[in-house]
N, C-alpha and C positions, 0 to 999 in steps of 0.2 A: 727346616727339618720336617715340619708337620703338614706342609702343603701336599695336596693331592697330585698324584700324577697326572699330567695333562690328558693323557688317553682314557683315564678314568672319568676325569670331569666331563670330557667332550664325547664320550662313548653314546651312539644312538641306542635307544632301548626300544621294544616292540610296545611297551606301555606308554612311553612318552612321558613317564613322570617317576619320581624318586621314591622310595619306600621309607627311607631315613636321611634326614639332612641334620648334620651337626656343624654348628658354627661358633668357634672360638669359645668352646665348653671347658670350663675348668671346675673341680670338685676339690674342695679341702674339708677334711674331717676335723672337727674339734676334738681335742685331747686334754687330758689334765695336765699333762707335761708340756706339749707343744703341738700346734696344729700339724696334720698329716696332708701333704699335698698329693693326692691320689691320681688327680687327671689335670693336666695343663694344656690349655690352648688346642684342644681337639677340633679339627676340621675334617669331616667325613660325609661322603655321600654314597648312599646304598641304593642301587636302582632295583626296581621290581624284577622278580625272577632270578636275581643273582644269588650265588652261594658265596658268602664271605666269611673268611676265618680270620680271628684275633689270635696272634701268636705273639709270645715274648717271655721274658723270664718271670718267675713266681714275684708276685707283688708289684707287677707293673700296670695293673688297673684293668686287665682284661675283662674280668668278671664284673668290676665295679662299672666299666662303660656299657655291659651288657644290661646290668641292672638300672642304669640311668635310662636306657632305651625303653626298659619294662616298667618304668615308673616306681621302681622298688627302691631307688635312690634319687635324690634331687640335686641338681648341679648348682654350684656356689654362682657361677656367672656363664654367660653364654646363652645360646638357644639350641633347642632340639625340637624338631618335628617327626613324627611317625605317622606316615600316610596323610600328610599334610596337616595333621592336627597335633596338639601336645600330648606327651605321653599318658598323661592322666586321662584325657578323653580316648585315646588309643586302647587304653586299659578297659576302661567303662564300656566301650563298644566291641570288647573282646576280639581286637584286631589281631591280637598275637598270642600265640603259645608258648608256654616256657618249659623246657626240659632241664631239670636240675642235673647235678653230678651224681646224685644216688636217686633211685627210681620214686622214692617218696609216695608208695603206695600203702593204703591202709590194710594192714594183715588181717583185719576181721572181715574184709570185704573180698568176694571173689574178683577176678580179672574183669569181667563184665560189669560188675558193680562199680570197681573203681573206675572204668572208663565213663560210666554214666554220670559220676558224681558232678562234673562241672555242668552238665547238661540239666541235671536235676536243680542244681543252684539257680541256673538261669531259667527254670520253669518250663522247659521244653517238653513237647509230648511225648508220651512213652513210645507211640510209633515211631516218630523221629529218632528217639534214643536208640532204639533197637536197630533201626536202619543203619545209624552212624556207627553204631559199635560193630555191627556185622562187616561193614565197608572197610573199617580201618584194622580191625583184628584179622581180617582176611588179608589186607594189604601188607600187614607187619608179620604174616604167618603163625598168628596165633588163634586161629579160628577153632582148632580143637582143644584148646586150653582155656576157653571162656570162662568154664565153671570151677577152675582151679583157684587157689589162693596163693597169693605172692611167694609165700614161703614154700611152696610146692614147685617152684620154678627156679631155673637157673638165674644168676645175675643178668646174662644177656638177654634171657626172655623177660625179666622184669622191666628191663630198659626198653626193650620194645614195646611192652605194654604201657609204659610212661610217654612214649612217642604217639602210640595211637590214642590215648587219652587226650593228649595236647591237640591232636589233628581232628577230634570229634567235634568241636565247636567251628571248624572250617576257618581257621585264622589265615589272613593274608601272610603273616609273618611268623616265623618259628624261631625261637631264641633258645640255643642249647648250649649248657654250660659244661663242657668237658663231660658229656654223657657217657663216654666209653673209656675214661681215664683209669677206671680200676678194673677193666676187665684184661683177661689174658689176650695175648697177640693174635691168636687163630680167631677167637670170638670177635675181637675188635675188627679184624679184616673183613670177616663176615657182615657185621653190623654196619661198616663204612659202604660196603657195596649195596646192602639193602637200603641205607639212607639215601644213596644216590638214585635208587630206582624209585623210591618214594618222591624224591625232588622232581625227577623227571616226569612221574605221573601226575603230580598234583600242580606243578609250576609255581609253587610257593617260594617266596624269599626266605632263604635260611642265613642266620648268623651263628656263627659256631665258634666257641672258645676251645682251644687246645694248646698244649705244650708240645705236640708231636709235629715237627717239620714234614715227616713223609705223610701223615695224616692230612695236614693243610694242604700239600700239595695234590693229593689224591682226590681230595674232596672239591676244592673251591675253583671258583671263577675269578676271585681276588683274594689276596692274602695281604691283610694289615699288620704289619710289623711294628710292635710298640716297645718303647724304651723302659729301662728301669725307672722306679719312682722318681720324680713325678711322672706318670704316665704320659708319654707323647706318642704321636704316630711318627716312626722314623721314615716308614715307605710304605706305599700301597701299590702291590705288584698284582698287574693283570696277568692271569694264566694264559700261555699259549696253548694249552693241551685242549682236546676236544671236550665238549661237555658229557658226551657219553664216555665212560671210563670202565674199565677192568682193571684187576689186580696186575695183569701182565704189563700195564703201562708203566709200573715201577721199575722195570728192565730196561727202559728206552733212555737214550741220551737226553731228550727233552725233559723227561722227569727228574733225571740228576742235575740237569743245567738249573732248572727252576728251584730245586732243592739247595743248591749251591748259593743262588742269589738271596734266597731268604737267610741263608747261614750267614753270608757275608754281611748283610744288612743288620743283622743282630751283633755280629762281631765289631762291626765298625762303630756303632752306637756305644758300645762298651769301651772301645778305645778313646772315643771323644769324651766319655765321662771320667 
């Protein structure tokens, strides 16, 4: 059930290397009453430049797996490599940026100052900070709001600022934990397209947690379908859709067919359980 699709394992990449390699990974949380088996024998390869979405029911371990990649949780058994090194080394080398469900911006700092914070911590020059902030606020469409405070912006604008902050350190990998889940559908659609534009412009590898099948179909090159706890990989689906996408793609037969394949994989696993 948790084996990778052969086409995914053997697919050639322009980089010739994997960004994330997960082998037989399991994670058990110790609890007072009984241990919680969060992840079970996960095997997954994410290639450089891919846009990979994790989808599954609540509590299936999507966010936990993302946090293991980010070195925010440690596996109980198995092996994981991020950029050919350990998650700890990847974190220390600032190989990834992390975008949380909530924007996590400091309300007393302006948008520009919030974006500067990770670069301040890493002692980068003011000149470099200003250049990076200007570059990525322009990319997310917030160049005219750089001196505003988070509470002066809408939820969607705050999340765009969070994405810009994550990109300012030029990470190779961007990890996103349901960043648009709390937003209205119109704002979410807009930010999905903006995120695709950022992905195309930067060539970064994205790993994205979502509960939305249409969102996963629209955004992803690969969709990782996960089972209820203990979290297993049911299926890895490689998208046949073009990398460059617009919202009009949602009206096509190919879009609906891919959504149906994801829905069937989720339903079949529930039946097996």
